[in-house]
N, C-alpha and C positions, 0 to 999 in steps of 0.2 A: 282144879283151880287154875285160873289164868295167871301167868307170871308176867310181871312188869319188866320189860327190857330196860336194863340200866343204861344211863347215858352220862357222859362227862358233863360237867357244868357248862363248858363252853358250847357243847352241842345242844344241851337242853334249852338254853336261852338264846342262842344265836349271837352273832356278832355283826357289826357293820351297819352303816347307815343305808336305809332303803330308799332309793329314788324310784318309787313305784307306787303310783296311785291308780293302777288299773283296777277296775271293778268288774268282775265277771259275773253277771247277774242273769238269772232267768227273768222272764217277763220284761226284758229290756230295761231294767232299773239300775240307776247308778248307786254305787255305795259311797262314792267319794266325789264330791263336786264342791270344791272350796276355793276361796280367793286367797292368793298368796301375796304377801307384802315383803318382797325381798329388796335389798339395796339396789336402787336404780332399775328395778324391774318389778313393777306391780302389774299383775295380770290375772285374769280369770282363766284357769287351766281346765275348764270343763271340756270334755271331749267324748268321743264315742268309738266303739268298735263293735260292729254287728257280726256275729258268727252265723254263717250260712250253713244250713243243714239240708241234706236230702230227705225226702219223705220215704216212709216205709219202715218196716220193723227192723231190718238189719242195716240200715243206712249208717254211715259213719260221718265224722266231721268232714264238711265239704269245702266251702270257699275260703275259709281262713279269715273271714270277717274283713274289716277295713284293710288290715295289714298296711303295706306301703302304698295302697291305693285308696285310702280312706276318703279322699276328696270326692270319689265317685260313690258315695254311700248309697245313693239311690239304687245302684245296681244290686245292693244287698238287702234292700228293705222289703222284699217280698215276704209273705207269711209262710216261711218254711217251718212248719210246726212239727218237729220231731219229738222224741220221748219227753224231753224236759220242758217243752213249751217254747215261748218266744225267747230268742237268744240275742243278746247284744251286750257290749261293755260300754258303759258311759262313765268316764272318770278322768278325762284329761289326757289319757295316753292310749296308744295302740301298740301292738306287737308286730314288727315287720317280719319279712321273710326269714331273717336270721334269728328270730325269737328275741330280738332286742326291743326293749320298751321305748316307744317314741311318742312324741306329743301329737295329739289329735285335735282337729279344729273344734272350736266352741260351737259353731253353727251346726255341725254334724251331730253333736251331742244333743243340742236342743231339739232338732228336728226328729231325731230318733226317739227322744222321750215323748214327744207329741204323738208319734206313731204308736208307741206302746199304749198310751191312753186310749187310742182309737181301736186297738185290737183286743183289749181285755174283754172277756165275756161278761155278760150280766150275771151278777151274783144270785144264786138261788135264794129265795126269800127266807128259808129257814136257816141260812148261814149268814144272813145280812145283819141280824140283830145281835147285839152283844150278849154274852152269857158268861157267868163266872166259872162254868165247868162244861166244856165240850169234850165228849169222849170219842176216841178214835179207835176202831178195831183194826189191828194190824192184819188179821186174817181176811177181813172183808175188804180192807184197802188193797191188799195183795190181789184179791180176786177181781177187784175193779180194774186194776192195772193190767192184769192178764187178759181180761175181756177186751180192753181197748187194743192191746197188742194183737190179739187173735183176729180182730175185725178191722185192723188198720184205722182205728179211730184215734183222734188226738186225746192225750191225757187231759182231762178237764182242769181248768184253773183251780177249781175247788180242791182237787187232789194235789196239784202242784204246790198249793199254799196250805196244805194240811188243815183244811176246814177253817182257816183264819186263826189258828192258834197264835197267841202272843206269849205263851208261857206253858211250862209243863209242871203240874203240881203232883201228879200221881202216875205211877207205872205199876201195872198189876197183871199177874198171871191168872187166867180164868180157866181152870181145867175142865169145867163142865161145858164150856164152849170151845175148847181147844183153841184158846185165843190169848192175846196179850193186848191190854188196853193202855193207851196213854191218854191223859186228860189234863185240861187246864183252861184258863180263860181264853176266850176267842171272840172275834167280832168280824164284821164285814171289812173289806179292804178297799183301798183306793190308791191312786198314784199321787205322791206328794209333789210339791212344787219343784223339788229337786230330782224327782223321778223315782224315789224309792216306793216299793209296795208296802204300805203301812196300814194299821188299823184305823178305821174311820173315826172311832171314838178316842182312842189313846194316842194315836200317832206312832205307836211302836212298830218296828219292823215285824212282818209276818214270818213265822217259821216256814221253812222250805222242805219239801219232800227230798229234793236233790241233796241237801246237806245232811239230812238224817241218813239217807242211804249211803252216802259217801263214808260216814263214820261207821255205820253198821258193817259195811263191806271191809273197811280198812281194819277193823278190830275183830273180824270173824276169824280169829287165829288164837292159838294157845299162848302166844307171846306178843300181845299188842304193844305197839310203840307209843311213847309219849308224842303228842302232836306239837310240832314246833315249826316256826318260820325263821329262816336265817338268810341274811344277805351278807356275803363275805367279800370284803376287799382283798385283793391278792397281796401276798407278801411283797411282790415287786411294786405294786401301787403304793403300799404303805411306805416302803423305803423311799420311793420317789417323792412322796409328800414330805417326809421327814427331811430330805435333802434340801427342799426349798427353803426351809426355815420359817420362823414365826411371822415374818412380815410379808409372806406371799399373799397374793389376792385370792379371793374365793375362786375366780375363774382359773387361776394357775393351779390351784389344788385340784379342781375338778378335772382338768386335763391330765394332771400327773397321776391321779388315782386310777384312771382308765375304767374299763368295764369291770363290774363286780358280779359275782356269781350268786344266783338265787337258788336256795335249796329248802326242802321241807322234810320232816320226818312224820310218820304216822298217817299221812294222807297223800293221795296222788297230787303231784304238782299241777296237773291239768284240771283240778277240781275247783268248784266255786268256793269251797271252804278255804282252800289255799289262797285264793285271791283275796278273800275277805280279810284273812289274817295279815297278808302282806300289806294291804292298803291300810289296815289299822296300825300296823307297826310303823309304816311310813308317816302316818298322821301324828303318831306319838312323837316322832323325832322332829317334825316340822313345828309342832306346837311347842315343844320344849325349847327349841332354838329360836322361837319367835318368828319363824317364817310364815306361820299360819296363825291368824288371829281367831280366837274362839269367842263367839258372841255370848260369853258368860260374864256376868258382873264380877269384878274384883278377882280375876283369874290371870295373874301375871305369868309370863313364861319364865322358865329357868334362866334364859338369857337375860331377861330384865332383872332378875333377882340376884344374880351373882355380883359380888362386890369387887372381885379381883379377877383379872384375866389369866388364863392358863398359858401353856406353851404348846408348840405344835405337836409334841409327842406325848401329851397328857390329855386324857379324856374322861368322860363320865358315861356310864351305862345306865339306861332306863329300860326296864322291860315289864310287861304286864302278864298277869297270871290270875286265874279264877281263885276265889276263896269259897270252897264248898263247906257249908255248915252241916250240922247233924242231919243224917238221913234216918227216917223212922220206918218201922215195919210192924205189921200186925203179928199176932201170935203164930200164924201159920207161915209167915214170911212170904206170902203171896202178894200182898199189897204194900207198896212202898211210897212214902211221901217225901218229896224233895223240898227241902227248905229253901228259902230265898238265898241266893248266892250273891257274893260281891266280887269285885275285880280290884286287885291291888297292883300298884305300881311299885316296883322295887328298884334299888339303885346300888351301884358300887363304882369305884374308880377303875379306870382301865388305862394302861400305859402302852404306847406305841414306840417301838425301838427303831433305830436307824436301819437295822437289817430286815425290817419288815415283820418282826415277831410282835406278839401282843401278850400282855400279862395283866391279869386283874388283881386288885388288892391295894393295900395301903389305907391310910386314915380316910374315913368317910368325909365327904364334903357336906358341911352343915346345910348349905343352901339347897343342895341336891336332895338331901334327906327331907327337907321341908317341902320342896316342890313335889316330890314323890308322894308324900303323905297327903298333900292337898289334892293331888290328882286322884289318889285312892278314895279319899273322902267324898269327892265331888264327881266321881266317875259317871254316875247315872245322869247328873246334870249336864256334864260335858257330852255324854252320849246323845242326849236329847237335841243338842245343838249340832253335833257332828255325828251323823247317823252310822258311820262305819264302826264306831265303838259299840253301838247297840247291836249291830249285826254280828260283831265278834262275840259279844256276850251271848247272843242266841246260839252260836256255834258251841260255846262253852257249856251251855245248858243241855244242848243235844248230846254232847259228849258224856255228860253225867247220866243222862237217860240211857244211852247205849251201854255205858259201863255197868249200870244196875242190871240191865237185861242180861248181859253176858256173865258178870261176876256172880249174880244170884241165880243163875241157871233157870231163868224164866221160860225159855223155850222148852226145856226138858220138863219143867213142872206143869206147864200148860198143855203139853202135847202138840205145840204148834211148830212146824218147820218154817224157818224164815228164808228158805231157799229161793222162793220167788222174788224176794226183795234183795237178797244178798248175792245171788248167782247171776252174773252178767250174761251168761248164756241164755237165761230166761228173759231178763230185762236189761239189755245192753245200755251202758252209760254212753253219753255223748261227750267225749272229752273236749275241753277247750285247749287251744294252743298254750302250752306251758311257757311262761317267761323263763328264759335261761340266763339272761344277762340284764343288767341295768347300766345306763351310762354313768360316767364318773360324777361324783357328787362331793362338794366341799365337806370336809369333816369338821369344820368349825366356822364360826362367825367372827367378824372383827369387832374389837372394842378398843377405842382410843388408839388406833394404829397398831394394836397388838392382836395376836390370835386368841380368841376366846376358847374356853373349854369346849372340846368337841363332844358330840353325843352319839352313842351307838346303842344297840340293844336287840330285842327280839320279843317273841311271844311264845309262851309254853302253856299247854293244856294237859293236865294230869289229874283225872278224877279218881284214879285207882286206889290211892291211899284212903281217901274219904269213903269210898265204897267198901273197902275191906276192913277198915278200922274205925270209921266214924259213924257207926250205925247204933240205933237204940230201939228198944221195944216201946211201942205205943199201942196199948190194947184198944184204945178208942178207934183205931183204924179198922178193927173188926166190924164196926158198925157202918163204915163208909160203903155206900152202894154205888157201884159203877155199872149197874145193869142197863142193858140196851133195850130201847123200845123201837120197834120197826125193823126193817130189813136193810137199812142203809148202812154204809161204812162209818157213819158218824151219828151221834145223838147228843141231845142236851139233857 
């Protein structure tokens, strides 16, 4: 039985405001491209960073993308099609040579998105139509990938996009085929106006092979870690901000806080999953503080709803986490049905001391509780308007799928080795440059000449309790047929 590595609460949910809207996407798609409305500074922060990869089976990360030279984006726009497919980051920021997040130009972002549209391959006819249940064989998928690697062929878009899956309803061990199937609704894909790869019918983000393998590889251990994202202001930075006092300007606080550290648990920092969560966490903060306007009716920010301003050393934390509902299994525990999941926003008070220390606790803020509840209730509605939240939910669903596979011993029950998928010696990952620092960011906004309550937080994904303790028998699953027709790696 796999054991869950324990974490302190501060490590589990992370601290700090995240000045990080980088979107590290396969197929050149942006996760995050929003308009910010900040005091005296309203701008569209769309940008782009294209990662350049060498060709060939054992190539590693090459040119570093735009980096500090993103103005010359044309130099990086060749079709270097390595294991994961087209690579670029479109999201308003680039990572420079020191791995510090920097702003990227809007024009580069737009031109790169246009290029992605021109590079996507034609969708196979049998994958282009929507279906309520598309089945994917992990054994056959693995064989397809191995064949591509052995012959130096690009991994097809259909593989990179997991056959157009937009959800996962079933995970099943199939001993007679020595296989594991995952199955759920699927459809053809397209590039949205803002550059995401989404379903043609639903507009939902398409699941990615890269994200599935990142989680399978990260949790291929007896002690899997909880997946978290954390951006930590240094104690020195916090102390410097506290010394400024409540009437300091946003710009003064930004300079005082200095560079903040980016960290993750449970996943590699250079993975796409890490970037998705970081961008979602950043968006949660900017939305709550009213820096980002959500095009959703009657959805005020926390900043708009607070009735009294706080002080410079007092703050509020918001963090998001999945809510996994009951998981059902058949009588032989081979077929598992994943119920619809939600995403909740949680909140608590946080205090910053003059010496740079932080402490959570105290009486809850009524307006913060109300805002968090509204964000939880309307998460899917917000995610439809701000795609990064939908991408984060996809990662949460993939995490549940991977946890079921491992915790319920489906490889052993099916007789399928996942080595081709989990062993980087067989299928090497192409890491992205991991962000190590983010520039200083104001911890609060001004209200009536005083400092408003600051906002910090994080993201946590922990499906293990649900998988170990939230299961129930559903004998009707014995009648569910996931049988394959044909020899392809997918079937409807």
